[in-house]
ChimeraX commands (.cxc) that place a marker at each C-alpha (Angstrom):
marker #1 position -15.81,-11.32,34.38 radius 0.5
marker #1 position -13.38,-8.80,32.95 radius 0.5
marker #1 position -15.08,-5.60,31.78 radius 0.5
marker #1 position -13.80,-3.46,28.92 radius 0.5
marker #1 position -14.27,0.30,29.02 radius 0.5
marker #1 position -13.02,3.26,27.02 radius 0.5
marker #1 position -13.74,5.66,29.88 radius 0.5
marker #1 position -10.34,7.33,30.33 radius 0.5
marker #1 position -11.20,8.39,33.88 radius 0.5
marker #1 position -11.08,4.72,34.91 radius 0.5
marker #1 position -7.54,4.17,33.68 radius 0.5
marker #1 position -4.90,3.48,36.32 radius 0.5
marker #1 position -2.29,5.68,34.65 radius 0.5
marker #1 position 0.45,4.68,37.08 radius 0.5
marker #1 position -0.17,1.01,36.31 radius 0.5
marker #1 position -0.26,1.64,32.56 radius 0.5
marker #1 position 2.99,3.59,32.87 radius 0.5
marker #1 position 4.62,0.69,34.72 radius 0.5
marker #1 position 3.57,-1.76,32.03 radius 0.5
marker #1 position 4.75,0.42,29.16 radius 0.5
marker #1 position 8.01,1.36,30.88 radius 0.5
marker #1 position 8.79,-2.36,31.18 radius 0.5
marker #1 position 7.91,-3.16,27.55 radius 0.5
marker #1 position 10.36,-3.72,24.71 radius 0.5
marker #1 position 8.73,-0.98,22.62 radius 0.5
marker #1 position 8.79,1.89,25.17 radius 0.5
marker #1 position 11.38,1.00,27.80 radius 0.5
marker #1 position 11.75,3.59,30.52 radius 0.5
marker #1 position 9.09,5.87,29.01 radius 0.5
marker #1 position 8.31,8.89,31.19 radius 0.5
marker #1 position 4.90,9.02,32.83 radius 0.5
marker #1 position 4.34,12.47,31.29 radius 0.5
marker #1 position 4.68,10.95,27.83 radius 0.5
marker #1 position 2.22,8.17,28.71 radius 0.5
marker #1 position -0.23,10.82,29.92 radius 0.5
marker #1 position 0.08,12.67,26.57 radius 0.5
marker #1 position -0.35,9.40,24.65 radius 0.5
marker #1 position -3.52,8.64,26.59 radius 0.5
marker #1 position -4.85,12.18,26.08 radius 0.5
marker #1 position -4.40,11.93,22.30 radius 0.5
marker #1 position -5.70,8.40,21.76 radius 0.5
marker #1 position -8.82,6.30,22.02 radius 0.5
marker #1 position -7.92,4.13,24.99 radius 0.5
marker #1 position -9.39,0.90,26.30 radius 0.5
marker #1 position -8.96,-0.55,29.76 radius 0.5
marker #1 position -9.74,-4.08,30.92 radius 0.5
marker #1 position -10.92,-4.36,34.52 radius 0.5
marker #1 position -11.16,-7.35,36.82 radius 0.5
marker #1 position -13.62,-6.91,39.72 radius 0.5
marker #1 position -11.03,-7.96,42.32 radius 0.5
marker #1 position -7.70,-7.04,40.72 radius 0.5
marker #1 position -8.48,-3.68,39.10 radius 0.5
marker #1 position -7.07,-2.83,35.72 radius 0.5
marker #1 position -5.51,-5.86,34.03 radius 0.5
marker #1 position -5.23,-4.66,30.43 radius 0.5
marker #1 position -4.73,-1.65,28.20 radius 0.5
marker #1 position -4.74,-0.82,24.50 radius 0.5
marker #1 position -5.03,2.34,22.48 radius 0.5
marker #1 position -5.89,3.40,18.97 radius 0.5
marker #1 position -4.44,6.47,17.29 radius 0.5
marker #1 position -6.91,7.46,14.59 radius 0.5
marker #1 position -8.73,10.02,12.50 radius 0.5
marker #1 position -11.92,7.90,12.88 radius 0.5
marker #1 position -12.39,8.16,9.12 radius 0.5
marker #1 position -9.86,6.13,7.17 radius 0.5
marker #1 position -6.82,5.17,9.25 radius 0.5
marker #1 position -6.14,3.74,12.70 radius 0.5
marker #1 position -2.92,2.65,14.38 radius 0.5
marker #1 position -3.19,0.09,17.17 radius 0.5
marker #1 position -0.62,0.55,19.94 radius 0.5
marker #1 position 0.37,-0.49,23.44 radius 0.5
marker #1 position -1.73,-3.65,23.76 radius 0.5
marker #1 position -0.85,-4.98,27.19 radius 0.5
marker #1 position -2.30,-7.72,29.38 radius 0.5
marker #1 position -1.03,-8.03,32.94 radius 0.5
marker #1 position 0.87,-11.28,33.54 radius 0.5
marker #1 position -1.75,-13.02,35.75 radius 0.5
marker #1 position -4.49,-12.33,33.16 radius 0.5
marker #1 position -2.55,-13.62,30.13 radius 0.5
marker #1 position -3.45,-16.71,28.17 radius 0.5
marker #1 position -7.23,-16.26,28.32 radius 0.5
marker #1 position -7.65,-14.24,25.10 radius 0.5
marker #1 position -7.94,-10.82,26.70 radius 0.5
marker #1 position -5.50,-9.14,24.31 radius 0.5
marker #1 position -7.43,-10.51,21.34 radius 0.5
marker #1 position -10.70,-9.43,22.95 radius 0.5
marker #1 position -9.44,-5.85,23.39 radius 0.5
marker #1 position -8.29,-5.63,19.77 radius 0.5
marker #1 position -11.60,-7.08,18.55 radius 0.5
marker #1 position -13.43,-4.46,20.64 radius 0.5
marker #1 position -11.75,-1.73,18.58 radius 0.5
marker #1 position -12.34,-3.54,15.27 radius 0.5
marker #1 position -16.07,-3.88,16.09 radius 0.5
marker #1 position -16.46,-0.33,17.39 radius 0.5
marker #1 position -18.99,1.64,15.29 radius 0.5
marker #1 position -16.67,4.66,15.26 radius 0.5
marker #1 position -14.27,2.70,13.04 radius 0.5
marker #1 position -16.73,1.42,10.44 radius 0.5
marker #1 position -15.24,3.60,7.65 radius 0.5
marker #1 position -11.61,2.92,8.56 radius 0.5
marker #1 position -9.88,1.35,5.57 radius 0.5
marker #1 position -6.52,0.57,7.13 radius 0.5
marker #1 position -5.65,-0.60,10.63 radius 0.5
marker #1 position -1.93,-0.86,11.25 radius 0.5
marker #1 position 0.38,-1.95,14.06 radius 0.5
marker #1 position 3.86,-3.18,14.78 radius 0.5
marker #1 position 4.76,-6.22,16.84 radius 0.5
marker #1 position 7.85,-8.26,17.55 radius 0.5
marker #1 position 6.17,-11.25,19.13 radius 0.5
marker #1 position 2.38,-11.42,18.71 radius 0.5
marker #1 position 1.92,-12.02,15.00 radius 0.5
marker #1 position -0.37,-14.99,15.61 radius 0.5
marker #1 position -2.69,-12.99,17.84 radius 0.5
marker #1 position -3.10,-10.29,15.21 radius 0.5
marker #1 position -3.25,-12.66,12.22 radius 0.5
marker #1 position -6.24,-14.39,13.84 radius 0.5
marker #1 position -7.98,-10.98,13.78 radius 0.5
marker #1 position -7.31,-10.36,10.09 radius 0.5
marker #1 position -4.01,-8.49,10.25 radius 0.5
marker #1 position -1.47,-9.42,7.57 radius 0.5
marker #1 position 2.07,-8.44,6.61 radius 0.5
marker #1 position 2.18,-5.24,4.56 radius 0.5
marker #1 position 0.81,-5.65,1.07 radius 0.5
marker #1 position 3.28,-3.08,-0.27 radius 0.5
marker #1 position 6.09,-2.75,2.28 radius 0.5
marker #1 position 8.18,-0.74,-0.17 radius 0.5
marker #1 position 5.68,2.10,0.25 radius 0.5
marker #1 position 6.02,2.34,4.02 radius 0.5
marker #1 position 8.47,4.84,5.39 radius 0.5
marker #1 position 9.21,6.10,8.86 radius 0.5
marker #1 position 11.19,8.84,10.51 radius 0.5
marker #1 position 12.60,7.99,13.92 radius 0.5
marker #1 position 14.00,10.42,16.42 radius 0.5
marker #1 position 17.78,9.89,16.73 radius 0.5
marker #1 position 17.42,8.80,20.37 radius 0.5
marker #1 position 14.74,6.24,19.55 radius 0.5
marker #1 position 16.69,4.92,16.54 radius 0.5
marker #1 position 19.75,4.46,18.77 radius 0.5
marker #1 position 17.62,2.66,21.34 radius 0.5
marker #1 position 16.30,0.28,18.67 radius 0.5
marker #1 position 19.82,-0.44,17.43 radius 0.5
marker #1 position 20.91,-1.37,20.94 radius 0.5
marker #1 position 17.88,-3.64,21.36 radius 0.5
marker #1 position 18.52,-5.49,18.06 radius 0.5
marker link #1:1,2 radius 0.2
marker link #1:2,3 radius 0.2
marker link #1:3,4 radius 0.2
marker link #1:4,5 radius 0.2
marker link #1:5,6 radius 0.2
marker link #1:6,7 radius 0.2
marker link #1:7,8 radius 0.2
marker link #1:8,9 radius 0.2
marker link #1:9,10 radius 0.2
marker link #1:10,11 radius 0.2
marker link #1:11,12 radius 0.2
marker link #1:12,13 radius 0.2
marker link #1:13,14 radius 0.2
marker link #1:14,15 radius 0.2
marker link #1:15,16 radius 0.2
marker link #1:16,17 radius 0.2
marker link #1:17,18 radius 0.2
marker link #1:18,19 radius 0.2
marker link #1:19,20 radius 0.2
marker link #1:20,21 radius 0.2
marker link #1:21,22 radius 0.2
marker link #1:22,23 radius 0.2
marker link #1:23,24 radius 0.2
marker link #1:24,25 radius 0.2
marker link #1:25,26 radius 0.2
marker link #1:26,27 radius 0.2
marker link #1:27,28 radius 0.2
marker link #1:28,29 radius 0.2
marker link #1:29,30 radius 0.2
marker link #1:30,31 radius 0.2
marker link #1:31,32 radius 0.2
marker link #1:32,33 radius 0.2
marker link #1:33,34 radius 0.2
marker link #1:34,35 radius 0.2
marker link #1:35,36 radius 0.2
marker link #1:36,37 radius 0.2
marker link #1:37,38 radius 0.2
marker link #1:38,39 radius 0.2
marker link #1:39,40 radius 0.2
marker link #1:40,41 radius 0.2
marker link #1:41,42 radius 0.2
marker link #1:42,43 radius 0.2
marker link #1:43,44 radius 0.2
marker link #1:44,45 radius 0.2
marker link #1:45,46 radius 0.2
marker link #1:46,47 radius 0.2
marker link #1:47,48 radius 0.2
marker link #1:48,49 radius 0.2
marker link #1:49,50 radius 0.2
marker link #1:50,51 radius 0.2
marker link #1:51,52 radius 0.2
marker link #1:52,53 radius 0.2
marker link #1:53,54 radius 0.2
marker link #1:54,55 radius 0.2
marker link #1:55,56 radius 0.2
marker link #1:56,57 radius 0.2
marker link #1:57,58 radius 0.2
marker link #1:58,59 radius 0.2
marker link #1:59,60 radius 0.2
marker link #1:60,61 radius 0.2
marker link #1:61,62 radius 0.2
marker link #1:62,63 radius 0.2
marker link #1:63,64 radius 0.2
marker link #1:64,65 radius 0.2
marker link #1:65,66 radius 0.2
marker link #1:66,67 radius 0.2
marker link #1:67,68 radius 0.2
marker link #1:68,69 radius 0.2
marker link #1:69,70 radius 0.2
marker link #1:70,71 radius 0.2
marker link #1:71,72 radius 0.2
marker link #1:72,73 radius 0.2
marker link #1:73,74 radius 0.2
marker link #1:74,75 radius 0.2
marker link #1:75,76 radius 0.2
marker link #1:76,77 radius 0.2
marker link #1:77,78 radius 0.2
marker link #1:78,79 radius 0.2
marker link #1:79,80 radius 0.2
marker link #1:80,81 radius 0.2
marker link #1:81,82 radius 0.2
marker link #1:82,83 radius 0.2
marker link #1:83,84 radius 0.2
marker link #1:84,85 radius 0.2
marker link #1:85,86 radius 0.2
marker link #1:86,87 radius 0.2
marker link #1:87,88 radius 0.2
marker link #1:88,89 radius 0.2
marker link #1:89,90 radius 0.2
marker link #1:90,91 radius 0.2
marker link #1:91,92 radius 0.2
marker link #1:92,93 radius 0.2
marker link #1:93,94 radius 0.2
marker link #1:94,95 radius 0.2
marker link #1:95,96 radius 0.2
marker link #1:96,97 radius 0.2
marker link #1:97,98 radius 0.2
marker link #1:98,99 radius 0.2
marker link #1:99,100 radius 0.2
marker link #1:100,101 radius 0.2
marker link #1:101,102 radius 0.2
marker link #1:102,103 radius 0.2
marker link #1:103,104 radius 0.2
marker link #1:104,105 radius 0.2
marker link #1:105,106 radius 0.2
marker link #1:106,107 radius 0.2
marker link #1:107,108 radius 0.2
marker link #1:108,109 radius 0.2
marker link #1:109,110 radius 0.2
marker link #1:110,111 radius 0.2
marker link #1:111,112 radius 0.2
marker link #1:112,113 radius 0.2
marker link #1:113,114 radius 0.2
marker link #1:114,115 radius 0.2
marker link #1:115,116 radius 0.2
marker link #1:116,117 radius 0.2
marker link #1:117,118 radius 0.2
marker link #1:118,119 radius 0.2
marker link #1:119,120 radius 0.2
marker link #1:120,121 radius 0.2
marker link #1:121,122 radius 0.2
marker link #1:122,123 radius 0.2
marker link #1:123,124 radius 0.2
marker link #1:124,125 radius 0.2
marker link #1:125,126 radius 0.2
marker link #1:126,127 radius 0.2
marker link #1:127,128 radius 0.2
marker link #1:128,129 radius 0.2
marker link #1:129,130 radius 0.2
marker link #1:130,131 radius 0.2
marker link #1:131,132 radius 0.2
marker link #1:132,133 radius 0.2
marker link #1:133,134 radius 0.2
marker link #1:134,135 radius 0.2
marker link #1:135,136 radius 0.2
marker link #1:136,137 radius 0.2
marker link #1:137,138 radius 0.2
marker link #1:138,139 radius 0.2
marker link #1:139,140 radius 0.2
marker link #1:140,141 radius 0.2
marker link #1:141,142 radius 0.2
marker link #1:142,143 radius 0.2
marker link #1:143,144 radius 0.2
view
């Protein structure tokens, strides 16, 4: 049985770094940046009794009205059993988020997973704005 825990001391930071560095959204991210992301976020690990950490997700939040879901990752051998959905639901059910009015995220390929949990396209996309660092914007243009 895979156990979920938000105890940051259990996280296998090197493994999380490897996953994120291989992702389309943070390719080649430095481990120091992953460490800062973990330090500033509410993190969740998924742990298999024989295989160690098999999943990761984090929420960036004020715990009052807004939360941004990021870096949901399930290790390849553990995929297809609903673990990603289970991790996201864990955050949505967490009592610390009961007053949060808006959960947000971005995804290129998991719309169905998030839609099943109540996420929808933006109601007013014309109101959303972002400011990207020049290096990150260039990286996204290359990836397009």
